[in-house]
C-alpha positions as CSV (number, residue, x, y, z in Angstrom):
1,M,-38.4,71.6,-47.7
2,D,-40.8,70.2,-45.1
3,G,-39.9,71.7,-41.8
4,R,-41.4,68.9,-39.8
5,Y,-38.4,66.6,-40.3
6,T,-36.0,69.4,-39.5
7,N,-37.7,70.2,-36.3
8,I,-37.9,66.4,-35.4
9,E,-34.2,65.9,-35.8
10,M,-33.3,69.1,-34.0
11,N,-35.6,68.2,-31.1
12,F,-34.1,64.7,-31.0
13,A,-30.6,66.1,-30.8
14,N,-31.5,68.7,-28.2
15,D,-33.3,66.2,-26.0
16,H,-30.3,63.8,-26.2
17,L,-27.9,66.6,-25.3
18,Q,-30.0,67.7,-22.4
19,K,-30.3,64.2,-21.0
20,C,-26.6,63.6,-21.4
21,S,-25.8,66.9,-19.8
22,M,-28.2,66.3,-16.9
23,S,-26.9,62.8,-16.2
24,C,-23.3,63.9,-16.4
25,E,-23.8,67.1,-14.3
26,Q,-25.2,64.9,-11.5
27,K,-22.0,62.8,-11.4
28,T,-19.0,64.8,-12.8
29,E,-17.9,67.4,-15.3
30,Y,-19.5,67.5,-18.7
31,S,-18.1,68.2,-22.2
32,H,-20.1,68.6,-25.4
33,V,-17.1,67.5,-27.5
34,G,-18.4,64.6,-29.6
35,E,-21.5,64.6,-27.4
36,L,-19.7,62.6,-24.6
37,C,-19.7,62.8,-20.9
38,T,-16.2,63.1,-19.5
39,Q,-14.7,62.8,-16.1
40,P,-11.1,63.1,-15.1
41,G,-9.8,59.7,-14.1
42,F,-13.1,58.0,-15.0
43,E,-13.1,54.6,-16.7
44,P,-16.1,52.5,-17.7
45,Q,-16.8,49.6,-15.4
46,S,-17.5,47.0,-18.2
47,T,-17.2,46.4,-21.9
48,S,-20.9,46.4,-22.4
49,G,-21.2,49.9,-20.9
50,R,-18.5,51.2,-23.2
51,E,-20.2,49.7,-26.3
52,S,-23.6,51.2,-25.3
53,L,-22.1,54.6,-24.8
54,Y,-20.3,54.3,-28.1
55,R,-23.5,53.4,-29.9
56,R,-25.4,56.3,-28.4
57,T,-22.6,58.6,-29.4
58,M,-22.6,57.3,-33.0
59,V,-26.4,57.7,-33.3
60,V,-26.1,61.3,-32.1
61,F,-23.2,62.0,-34.5
62,I,-25.0,60.5,-37.5
63,S,-28.1,62.5,-36.6
64,L,-26.2,65.7,-36.5
65,W,-24.7,65.0,-39.9
66,I,-28.1,64.2,-41.3
67,I,-29.5,67.5,-39.9
68,T,-26.5,69.3,-41.5
69,L,-27.2,67.8,-44.8
70,I,-30.9,68.6,-44.6
71,I,-30.1,72.2,-43.7
72,L,-27.6,72.5,-46.6
73,G,-30.2,71.0,-49.0
74,A,-32.8,73.5,-47.8
75,V,-30.5,76.4,-48.3
76,L,-29.5,75.2,-51.7
77,S,-33.1,74.6,-52.7
78,V,-34.0,78.1,-51.7
79,S,-31.0,79.8,-53.4
80,F,-30.6,77.8,-56.6
81,L,-33.8,76.0,-57.5
82,P,-36.1,78.2,-59.6
83,G,-39.4,76.3,-59.5
84,S,-41.7,74.9,-56.9
85,G,-41.9,71.6,-58.7
86,L,-38.2,71.0,-58.3
87,Q,-38.5,71.9,-54.7
88,N,-41.2,69.4,-54.2
89,E,-39.0,66.7,-55.8
90,M,-36.1,67.7,-53.6
91,T,-38.4,67.5,-50.6
92,D,-39.5,64.0,-51.6
93,L,-35.9,63.0,-52.1
94,Q,-35.0,64.3,-48.7
95,R,-38.0,62.5,-47.2
96,M,-37.0,59.3,-48.8
97,T,-33.3,59.7,-47.8
98,S,-34.2,60.4,-44.2
99,S,-36.6,57.5,-44.0
100,S,-33.9,55.2,-45.5
101,I,-31.4,56.4,-43.0
102,L,-33.9,55.9,-40.1
103,E,-34.4,52.3,-41.3
104,I,-30.7,51.7,-41.4
105,Q,-30.3,53.2,-37.9
106,A,-33.1,50.9,-36.7
107,R,-31.4,47.9,-38.2
108,L,-28.1,48.9,-36.7
109,E,-29.7,49.1,-33.3
110,D,-31.2,45.7,-33.8
111,K,-27.8,44.3,-34.7
112,N,-26.2,45.9,-31.7
113,K,-28.9,44.3,-29.5
114,Q,-28.2,40.9,-31.2
115,L,-24.5,41.3,-30.6
116,E,-25.1,42.2,-27.0
117,T,-27.2,39.1,-26.6
118,K,-24.5,36.9,-28.3
119,N,-21.9,38.4,-26.0
120,R,-24.0,37.6,-23.0
121,E,-24.5,34.0,-24.3
122,N,-20.7,33.7,-24.9
123,S,-19.9,34.9,-21.4
124,N,-22.5,32.4,-20.1
125,L,-20.8,29.7,-22.1
126,I,-17.4,30.7,-20.7
127,Q,-18.8,30.6,-17.2
128,E,-20.4,27.2,-17.8
129,K,-17.1,26.0,-19.2
130,S,-15.2,27.1,-16.2
131,G,-17.8,25.5,-14.0
132,L,-17.4,22.2,-15.9
133,Q,-13.6,22.5,-15.5
134,N,-14.1,23.0,-11.7
135,Q,-16.4,20.0,-11.6
136,L,-13.9,17.9,-13.5
137,K,-11.1,18.9,-11.1
138,E,-13.3,18.1,-8.1
139,L,-14.2,14.8,-9.7
140,Q,-10.5,14.0,-10.3
141,M,-9.6,15.0,-6.7
142,R,-12.4,12.9,-5.3
143,T,-11.6,9.9,-7.5
144,S,-7.9,10.1,-6.7
145,N,-8.6,10.5,-3.0
146,N,-11.0,7.5,-3.1
147,I,-8.5,5.4,-5.1
148,S,-5.6,6.3,-2.7
149,G,-7.8,5.5,0.2
150,L,-8.7,2.1,-1.3
151,Q,-5.0,1.5,-2.0
152,V,-4.1,2.3,1.7
153,Q,-6.9,-0.1,2.8
154,L,-5.6,-2.8,0.5
155,E,-2.1,-2.3,1.7
156,D,-3.3,-2.6,5.3
157,K,-5.2,-5.8,4.4
158,N,-2.0,-7.2,2.7
159,K,-0.1,-6.5,5.9
160,Q,-2.8,-8.1,8.0
161,L,-2.8,-11.1,5.7
162,E,1.0,-11.4,5.9
163,T,0.7,-11.2,9.7
164,K,-2.0,-13.9,9.7
165,N,0.1,-16.0,7.4
166,R,3.1,-15.7,9.8
167,E,0.8,-16.5,12.7
168,N,-0.6,-19.5,10.8
169,S,3.0,-20.7,10.0
170,N,3.9,-20.3,13.7
171,L,0.7,-22.2,14.6
172,I,1.7,-25.0,12.1
173,Q,5.2,-25.1,13.6
174,E,3.8,-25.2,17.1
175,R,1.3,-27.8,16.0
176,S,4.3,-29.9,14.8
177,G,6.0,-29.4,18.1
178,L,2.8,-30.4,19.9
179,Q,2.6,-33.5,17.7
180,I,6.2,-34.4,18.6
181,Q,5.4,-33.8,22.3
182,L,2.3,-35.8,22.0
183,K,4.3,-38.7,20.6
184,E,6.6,-38.5,23.5
185,I,3.7,-38.3,25.9
186,Q,2.2,-41.3,24.2
187,M,5.4,-43.3,25.1
188,K,5.3,-42.0,28.6
189,T,1.6,-42.4,29.6
190,S,-1.5,-43.5,27.9
191,S,-4.1,-41.9,30.2
192,N,-4.5,-38.5,28.3
193,I,-3.5,-39.6,24.8
194,S,-7.0,-39.9,23.3
195,G,-8.1,-36.4,24.6
196,L,-4.9,-34.8,23.2
197,Q,-5.3,-36.5,19.9
198,V,-8.9,-35.3,19.6
199,Q,-7.8,-31.8,20.5
200,L,-4.9,-31.9,18.0
201,E,-7.2,-33.2,15.3
202,D,-9.7,-30.4,16.0
203,K,-6.8,-27.9,15.9
204,N,-5.6,-29.4,12.6
205,K,-9.1,-29.1,11.1
206,Q,-9.4,-25.5,12.4
207,L,-6.0,-24.7,10.9
208,E,-6.9,-26.2,7.6
209,T,-10.2,-24.3,7.6
210,K,-8.4,-21.1,8.4
211,N,-5.8,-21.8,5.6
212,R,-8.6,-22.3,3.1
213,E,-10.4,-19.1,4.4
214,N,-7.1,-17.2,4.1
215,S,-6.5,-18.5,0.6
216,N,-10.0,-17.4,-0.3
217,L,-9.4,-14.0,1.2
218,I,-6.2,-13.7,-0.8
219,Q,-8.1,-14.5,-4.0
220,E,-10.8,-12.0,-3.1
221,K,-8.1,-9.4,-2.4
222,S,-6.5,-10.0,-5.8
223,G,-10.0,-9.7,-7.4
224,L,-10.5,-6.4,-5.6
225,Q,-7.1,-5.2,-6.8
226,N,-8.1,-6.1,-10.4
227,Q,-11.4,-4.3,-10.1
228,L,-9.6,-1.3,-8.6
229,K,-7.2,-1.3,-11.6
230,E,-10.1,-1.5,-14.1
231,L,-11.9,1.3,-12.3
232,Q,-8.8,3.4,-12.4
233,M,-8.3,2.7,-16.1
234,R,-12.0,3.5,-16.9
235,T,-12.0,6.6,-14.8
236,S,-8.7,7.9,-16.3
237,N,-10.0,7.1,-19.9
238,N,-13.3,8.9,-19.2
239,I,-11.6,11.9,-17.6
240,S,-9.1,12.1,-20.5
241,G,-12.0,11.9,-23.0
242,L,-13.9,14.7,-21.2
243,Q,-10.7,16.7,-21.0
244,V,-10.2,16.3,-24.8
245,Q,-13.8,17.3,-25.4
246,L,-13.5,20.3,-23.2
247,E,-10.3,21.3,-24.9
248,D,-12.1,21.0,-28.3
249,K,-14.9,23.1,-26.9
250,N,-12.5,25.7,-25.6
251,K,-10.9,25.9,-29.1
252,Q,-14.3,26.2,-30.7
253,L,-15.2,29.0,-28.2
254,E,-11.9,30.8,-28.9
255,T,-12.7,30.5,-32.7
256,K,-16.2,31.8,-32.2
257,N,-14.8,34.7,-30.0
258,R,-12.4,35.5,-32.7
259,E,-15.1,35.4,-35.4
260,N,-17.4,37.6,-33.2
261,S,-14.5,40.1,-32.7
262,N,-14.0,40.1,-36.4
263,L,-17.7,40.7,-36.9
264,I,-17.6,43.5,-34.4
265,Q,-14.6,45.0,-36.3
266,E,-16.4,44.6,-39.6
267,R,-19.5,46.2,-38.2
268,S,-17.4,49.1,-37.0
269,G,-15.9,49.4,-40.5
270,L,-19.3,49.3,-42.0
271,Q,-20.5,52.1,-39.7
272,I,-17.4,54.2,-40.7
273,Q,-18.1,53.4,-44.4
274,L,-21.8,54.4,-43.9
275,K,-20.7,57.7,-42.4
276,E,-18.4,58.3,-45.4
277,I,-21.1,57.3,-47.8
278,Q,-23.7,59.5,-46.1
279,M,-21.3,62.5,-46.4
280,K,-20.5,61.7,-50.0
281,T,-23.6,60.3,-51.7
282,L,-26.8,58.4,-51.0
283,S,-26.4,56.2,-54.1
284,N,-24.7,53.3,-52.3
285,I,-27.3,52.7,-49.6
286,S,-28.7,49.6,-51.3
287,G,-25.2,48.1,-51.4
288,L,-24.8,48.6,-47.7
289,Q,-28.1,47.1,-47.1
290,V,-27.0,44.0,-49.0
291,Q,-23.9,43.8,-46.9
292,L,-25.9,44.2,-43.7
293,E,-28.2,41.3,-44.8
294,D,-25.1,39.2,-45.4
295,K,-23.9,40.0,-41.9
296,N,-27.3,39.1,-40.6
297,K,-27.1,35.7,-42.3
298,Q,-23.6,35.2,-40.8
299,L,-24.9,36.2,-37.4
300,E,-27.8,33.7,-37.8
301,T,-25.3,31.0,-38.7
302,K,-23.2,31.8,-35.7
303,N,-26.3,31.7,-33.6
304,R,-27.0,28.2,-34.8
305,E,-23.4,27.2,-34.1
306,N,-23.7,28.7,-30.6
307,S,-26.9,26.7,-30.0
308,N,-25.1,23.6,-31.2
309,L,-22.3,24.3,-28.8
310,I,-24.8,24.8,-26.0
311,Q,-26.4,21.4,-26.8
312,E,-23.0,19.7,-26.9
313,K,-22.2,21.3,-23.6
314,S,-25.4,20.0,-22.0
315,G,-24.5,16.5,-23.5
316,L,-21.0,16.7,-21.9
317,Q,-22.6,17.7,-18.6
318,N,-24.9,14.7,-18.7
319,Q,-22.0,12.4,-19.6
320,L,-20.1,13.9,-16.6
321,K,-23.0,13.2,-14.3
322,E,-23.3,9.6,-15.5
323,L,-19.6,9.1,-15.0
324,Q,-19.8,10.6,-11.5
325,M,-22.7,8.2,-10.7
326,R,-20.9,5.2,-12.1
327,T,-17.7,6.1,-10.3
328,S,-19.5,6.6,-7.0
329,N,-21.4,3.4,-7.4
330,N,-18.2,1.4,-8.2
331,I,-16.3,3.0,-5.3
332,S,-19.2,2.4,-2.9
333,G,-19.4,-1.2,-4.1
334,L,-15.6,-1.7,-3.5
335,Q,-16.0,0.0,-0.1
336,V,-18.8,-2.5,0.8
337,Q,-16.7,-5.4,-0.3
338,L,-13.7,-4.1,1.7
339,E,-15.9,-3.7,4.8
340,D,-17.1,-7.3,4.4
341,K,-13.5,-8.4,4.1
342,N,-12.7,-6.4,7.2
343,K,-15.5,-8.1,9.1
344,Q,-14.3,-11.5,7.9
345,L,-10.8,-10.7,9.0
346,E,-12.1,-9.6,12.4
347,I,-14.0,-12.9,12.7
348,K,-10.8,-14.8,11.7
349,N,-8.7,-12.9,14.2
350,R,-11.1,-13.7,17.0
351,V,-11.1,-17.4,16.0
352,I,-7.3,-17.4,15.7
353,S,-7.0,-15.7,19.1
354,K,-9.2,-18.4,20.5
355,L,-7.0,-21.0,18.9
356,I,-3.9,-19.4,20.4
357,L,-5.5,-19.5,23.8
358,Q,-6.5,-23.1,23.3
359,K,-2.9,-23.8,22.1
360,F,-1.5,-22.2,25.3
361,D,-3.8,-24.3,27.4
362,L,-2.8,-27.4,25.6
363,Q,0.8,-26.5,26.0
364,N,0.3,-26.1,29.7
365,E,-1.4,-29.5,29.8
366,V,1.5,-31.0,27.9
367,R,4.0,-29.5,30.3
368,E,2.1,-30.8,33.2
369,L,2.0,-34.2,31.7
370,Q,5.7,-34.0,30.8
371,T,6.5,-33.1,34.4
372,I,4.4,-36.0,35.7
373,A,5.9,-38.4,33.1
374,E,9.5,-37.2,33.7
375,D,9.1,-37.5,37.4
376,G,7.8,-41.0,36.9
377,F,10.5,-42.0,34.4
378,A,13.3,-40.5,36.6
379,K,12.3,-42.9,39.3
380,W,13.0,-45.8,36.9
381,T,16.3,-44.7,35.6
382,N,18.3,-46.1,38.5
383,K,16.3,-49.3,39.1
384,Q,18.2,-52.5,38.9
385,G,17.6,-55.0,36.2
386,I,16.1,-54.5,32.7
387,V,14.9,-50.9,32.0
388,R,11.3,-50.6,30.9
389,Q,10.9,-49.9,27.1
390,E,9.2,-46.5,27.5
391,V,11.8,-45.4,30.1
392,W,14.6,-46.6,27.8
393,K,13.3,-44.5,24.9
394,W,12.9,-41.5,27.2
395,I,16.5,-41.8,28.3
396,R,17.8,-42.1,24.7
397,K,15.8,-39.1,23.7
398,A,18.4,-37.1,25.6
399,A,21.2,-38.2,23.3
400,A,24.0,-35.6,22.8
401,N,26.5,-35.3,20.0
402,V,29.7,-36.0,21.9
403,I,33.0,-35.1,20.1
404,L,36.3,-35.8,21.8
405,D,38.7,-32.9,22.3
406,P,42.3,-33.9,21.2
407,R,43.8,-31.1,23.2
408,T,42.9,-33.0,26.4
409,A,44.1,-36.4,25.2
410,H,47.0,-38.3,27.0
411,R,50.2,-38.0,25.0
412,N,50.0,-41.7,24.0
413,L,46.5,-41.4,22.5
414,T,45.5,-40.9,18.9
415,V,42.1,-39.3,18.1
416,S,40.3,-39.7,14.8
417,E,39.6,-36.6,12.6
418,D,35.9,-36.7,13.4
419,G,36.6,-36.9,17.2
420,K,34.5,-40.1,17.5
421,Q,37.4,-42.7,18.1
422,V,40.4,-42.8,20.4
423,T,43.3,-45.5,20.4
424,F,46.4,-46.0,22.5
425,S,49.6,-45.6,20.3
426,G,53.3,-45.6,20.9
427,G,53.8,-42.0,19.7
428,L,54.1,-39.1,22.0
429,L,52.1,-35.9,21.5
430,P,53.4,-32.5,22.7
431,D,52.9,-31.9,26.4
432,S,50.2,-29.5,27.5
433,P,48.6,-28.6,30.9
434,L,45.2,-29.4,29.2
435,R,46.2,-33.1,28.8
436,F,45.7,-35.9,31.3
437,S,49.2,-36.9,32.3
438,N,48.9,-40.1,34.5
439,W,45.5,-41.3,33.2
440,Y,45.1,-42.5,29.6
441,G,42.0,-40.6,29.1
442,I,40.3,-37.8,27.0
443,Q,37.3,-35.6,27.6
444,G,34.7,-34.2,25.2
445,K,34.6,-30.7,23.7
446,E,31.1,-29.8,25.0
447,S,30.3,-29.5,28.7
448,F,26.9,-29.8,30.4
449,S,25.6,-27.6,33.2
450,S,21.9,-28.4,33.2
451,G,19.3,-30.8,31.8
452,R,19.5,-34.5,30.7
453,H,22.2,-35.9,28.4
454,Y,23.1,-39.3,27.1
455,Y,25.8,-40.9,25.0
456,E,27.0,-44.4,24.1
457,V,30.5,-45.9,23.9
458,Q,31.4,-49.1,21.9
459,V,33.9,-50.9,24.1
460,G,33.9,-54.3,22.4
461,T,35.7,-57.2,24.1
462,R,38.6,-55.2,25.4
463,G,39.9,-55.9,28.9
464,C,40.3,-52.3,30.1
465,F,38.4,-49.1,29.7
466,S,36.7,-46.3,31.6
467,V,33.6,-44.2,30.5
468,G,31.6,-41.6,32.3
469,F,31.9,-37.9,33.2
470,V,34.6,-35.7,34.8
471,K,34.1,-32.4,36.6
472,E,35.7,-29.2,35.2
473,S,37.9,-28.8,38.3
474,V,39.4,-32.3,37.9
475,E,43.2,-32.3,38.4
476,K,44.7,-33.8,35.2
477,M,48.2,-34.1,36.6
478,K,47.3,-36.6,39.3
479,Y,46.1,-40.2,39.0
480,T,43.3,-40.5,41.6
481,V,40.1,-41.6,39.8
482,T,37.4,-41.2,42.5
483,S,34.2,-39.3,42.8
484,E,35.8,-37.0,45.4
485,S,38.5,-36.0,42.8
486,G,35.9,-35.3,40.1
487,F,35.7,-38.7,38.3
488,L,32.2,-40.3,37.9
489,M,33.3,-43.4,35.9
490,F,32.3,-47.0,35.0
491,I,35.6,-49.0,34.9
492,L,36.8,-52.3,33.7
493,E,40.3,-53.0,35.0
494,K,42.1,-56.4,35.3
495,N,38.8,-58.1,34.5
496,V,37.0,-56.4,37.3
497,Y,34.0,-54.1,36.8
498,K,33.8,-51.2,39.3
499,V,32.7,-47.6,39.7
500,S,34.8,-44.6,40.9
501,T,33.2,-44.2,44.2
502,T,35.3,-43.3,47.3
503,P,36.5,-46.0,47.8
504,P,35.8,-47.8,44.5
505,T,32.9,-50.2,44.4
506,S,33.2,-53.5,42.6
507,L,30.3,-54.8,40.5
508,S,29.1,-58.3,39.6
509,L,27.6,-58.3,36.1
510,N,25.6,-61.2,34.6
511,E,26.7,-60.2,31.1
512,P,29.7,-58.0,30.1
513,P,28.6,-55.0,28.0
514,N,29.9,-54.4,24.4
515,N,28.2,-51.0,24.3
516,V,27.9,-48.9,27.4
517,G,25.3,-46.1,27.8
518,V,26.2,-43.1,29.9
519,Y,23.3,-40.9,31.3
520,V,23.4,-37.7,33.4
521,D,20.5,-35.8,34.9
522,Y,22.3,-32.6,36.0
523,D,19.4,-31.1,37.9
524,K,18.7,-34.3,39.9
525,G,22.4,-35.0,40.6
526,Q,22.4,-38.4,38.9
527,V,24.9,-40.2,36.6
528,S,23.9,-43.8,35.4
529,F,25.4,-46.5,33.3
530,Y,23.6,-49.1,31.1
531,N,24.3,-52.2,29.1
532,V,22.9,-51.1,25.8
533,G,22.8,-54.7,24.4
534,T,20.6,-56.0,27.2
535,R,18.9,-52.7,28.1
536,S,19.8,-53.3,31.7
537,H,20.9,-50.9,34.5
538,I,24.5,-51.2,35.7
539,Y,25.0,-48.5,38.3
540,S,23.9,-44.9,39.3
541,F,25.7,-42.1,41.1
542,T,22.8,-40.3,42.9
543,G,22.2,-37.5,45.4
544,Y,24.8,-35.1,44.0
545,N,24.4,-31.4,44.0
546,F,26.3,-30.4,40.9
547,S,27.6,-26.8,40.7
548,E,30.2,-27.0,38.0
549,K,30.4,-28.2,34.4
550,L,30.6,-31.9,33.5
551,Y,32.5,-33.2,30.5
552,P,32.1,-36.6,28.9
553,A,35.3,-38.6,29.3
554,V,36.7,-42.1,28.2
555,N,39.9,-44.0,29.0
556,S,41.3,-46.6,26.5
557,C,44.0,-47.8,28.9
558,N,47.6,-48.6,27.7
559,S,46.8,-51.5,25.5
560,M,48.0,-51.4,21.9
561,T,46.4,-54.8,21.1
562,S,42.8,-53.6,21.8
563,G,40.8,-51.8,19.3
564,P,39.6,-48.1,19.6
565,L,36.9,-46.8,21.9
566,I,34.2,-45.5,19.6
567,I,31.5,-42.9,20.4
568,S,28.6,-44.6,18.6
569,P,25.5,-42.9,17.3
570,V,22.3,-43.3,19.3
571,S,19.1,-44.6,17.7
572,H,15.9,-43.0,19.1
573,T,13.7,-45.9,17.9
574,A,15.6,-48.7,19.7
């Protein structure tokens, strides 16, 4: 037997034991059992370290078995082989066996290195996958935050638009009121009509423009909402697709990890089989080589699959970047549009605030004109003769809905169900302190304590009646119809027209009235009577300082042959 190989193997084993012993003695206790460094309570820090230590240990173990076999072969060759030729053959066989074993060891080391490389690649793939998942979560959070922010902005815009719509509707209502006031002012005075009409037309045009702009804003808002919904759907679809692809890749990685673990287990089984075969016989080495080649091919296939997975991962990363860019572009575009709408709304708000200020100024002007006009009209309400047309319309604008109160009617009076007619009758109603006892009269349900009020009574051709107002404090049990006792009345009695002054004042009328108008200006202390048919003034109580409520009142007298007194409706156009 050639002693060179034996010395080489022995030197290799001794060198390895010395290195292991030195490295272990520097750190902890050392044991030569199985050529391993041991330390109480020591655990390897990583899987790759454990595998490296296991491989080195296996190499040393296999080397020792080979050395043992070589020594046994040498002993047997010396003891039992008779000739030098047979020894030479045995030496050649040992040389071939040792060279084959060294080649197998070299291949195993190469495969171990390849497995370490694949494990590192798999760990990198896992890290990249977790990075992708983190990026996907961040993208989902940013997208959801952006969408929620846009929704909040849209809700704010909706609220602003609703507020503006309410303001516009108020402006329209106020514009209608201004138009009515303008019509009244046109009947009162003609000096400022043209200017107010121009201003109202300008306000109408501005309001129409604002309404069109608001409708455009509403349409643009609905378009933004549709775009936001489409973006949400596209983003959710893209994210769900990426999630599905990532789940597929996770499953593929799990499958590859299982296959790699199976390969590692098969490799360990092959190593154990190789040990057993080395101890038993050297005849099956070629079969193991074939199996190792198959495993090499499988590893190459797995490498290609891993490279494909890496390419697919890079493709997914590119798709994710494109999705992020598209999402950010869409969101930025929507933000720009919303900013534009905010600016437009701010401009509209400024314009509307100007319109409101102009409206207030116009209202003040209208009030001033009303004050001027009313002061002028009030001077004409008690003038003798025919009342001017514009003053007459102004008086009748103060028409009140007078309804007679049957609780206050004299016991011999009958009141219609609608409270608009009263007639003298022979029947007697139950007595009550609210009723007039010695005066065949009745008062209205509603009282007046401020402002201007007007009503009309159809008296016809009857020969006796009284119309006007009574004070709240009037004594209903006494029959003293004078202004001092609270009666402000226009009276026809025994074919004589008079008013309830103290003492009563008789009147001479050119034409008897069929319809009497009764007007009160509480704040100015005036009560006036008019012949509605001729639009002429009859009489006015003036200079009173009213401090209590006034009630409309009529008296049909005790005549069963006359028709009813009728509270007639007032036409504002007459």
